[in-house]
N, C-alpha and C positions, 0 to 999 in steps of 0.2 A: 166833910174833912177828908183830905187825900191820905191814903195809906202809903207808907214808905215801902217800896218793893223790897222783898227779902233778897239779901245778898248771898250769892253762891260763889264759893272760892273754888276755882278750877285749876288743876295742875296738868299742864301739857308736857308730854315726853316725846322727844325725837331720839329714838334709840341708836346707839352706836357703841362699838366695843372700845374704841380709843376715846371717844368723846360723846357722851349722852347729854343732849340739851334738855334743859327744863325751863318751863315758863309758868308763872303763877299769875292769874288774873282774878279779879272780882267782877262778877256779873250781877247787876241788879236791873231786872227788866231788860231793856235794850241798851243800858249803859255798861260799858266795859272800862275797867281801870287796872292799870299795871300795878303789880305787887312786887315781883322779883323775877329774875331770870339768871341763867348761868349754865355752866357745864360741869358734869361729873367726869373727871378724866382718870383713865387707868394707865398704868405704866406699860407701854408697848413691849417692854422686855420681860414682863412678868408672864407666868404661865396662864393658860386660859382659866383655870379655876380661881387663881388669884385675881384676875381681871374681872371675872364675874362677881367675885366676892366684893371687890371695890365698888362695883356698880350697885349691887344689892345694898351695901352699907350706905352709899351715897343717896340712894332713893329713900332709905329710911330716915336719913338726916334731913332731907328736904321736906318730907312729910311731917316730921316732928317739928321742924322750924316754922313751917307756913300753915299747917293744919288745914289742908284742902278738904272740901266736901266731896269732890268728884275728880276723876282723872280721865285723860284722853291720851291715847298712844297711837302714834303713826304706825300703820301696817307696813311691814317690810315689802319692798318691791323685789321682783326677781332680777337679779344681777346677771351680767354676762359671765362672771366668774362664780361657779357654784360654791367654791370654798368660802368666798366673801359673803355670799348669801347665807350660808350655813352659820358662819360666825355672827353675822348681824342678827339672825334669828335667835341665836342663843342669848345675845345681849338683850333683845326685845323680851324674850321669855323671862330673863332675870328681872327686868324692869317691871313686867306685869306681876311677877311673883311678889316683888317688894310692895307693890301697890295693893294687891289682894291681901297680903299678910297684914297690911295696915287697915284692912276692912273698908277699902275705898271701892265704890263702883267704878268700873273701868269701861270706857267706850273706845272703839277702835275706828280709825279713819284712814283711808288710803291717801297718798300724797295728792292724787287727783282731786279727791273730795276736799282736802284742806285748802288747796290752791283755789278751787272753785268757790269755796265759802269766803276766802279772804281777799282774793284778787278779782274774782269774777270769771276766770277761765282756768281750766285744769292744766294748761300747758305753760303756765307762767314761769318765768326764770326765777332763780333764787333771789336775785337782786330786787325783783318786783315784790316778792313776798316780804323781804326785809323792809322795803319802803312802805308797803301797806300796813304792816304791823306797827311801824313807827307812827304812821298817820292815825290809825285806829285807836292806838293807846296814848297818843300825844307824847311820845318819847322825845327827849331832847337830841338824841342821836340814834344811829343805826345799831341795833343789837348784833352780836356775832351771828354767823350763819346758823349754827346749831341751836342757839337760844331763840333766834327768830323763828325757826321751824317749829320749835316747841311752843312758843307763844301763839303761832298760827294754828297749831293743833288745838290749843285751849280756846282760841277765838272761834274756830269751826264748831267746837262742841257747844260753846255758849250760844252760837247762832242756831244750832240744831235744837238745843234745849229750850230756846225761847221763841221758836217759830220764825226767826229772822232769816233762816236759810232753808234750802230745800232738802238738806241732808239730815238723816237720822242714823243713829248707830245701827250697824248691821245692814244698812242699805248701800247699794253700790251705784255708781254712775256708769252706764253702759251705752255707748253710742250717743252720748249727750243727754241721756234720760236717766232719771233716778228710778232704779228697779228694786 
């Protein structure tokens, strides 16, 4: 008699101060299924502490609603503008704090790792990521950019967790090799 593979619910997060994307998928063995996705938006006219509070509260609501078992967060890339990078890092920190406060294990992936796992190469355009997420999850239409990136992060984690991809948390791709 065949056993039914255990389902793991994964929450992917694409951090941003104005709009943080979230994507929730279920992974059972090699099968992935869409649960939900969207964005947590903060008021651009609010103070930084208010915006961080909105993000933290939103992460808590997503976790309470969808009850994920694991979380995956995209690692902030270094931006040309140091101020933007700093603000993005603060948003990322708030998202991770919300996930850890909910007692979720958190894995981190670079954008290169996510694109490699979902599209097959790390230099993929955002539109390619959206299309592959749509195909992999059998969605009826393209998700928004932030939600697609979050779903892609969750997919990358599912692939790493189930041996479907070459990436594991804490490992990096350097010169085309996983190190």
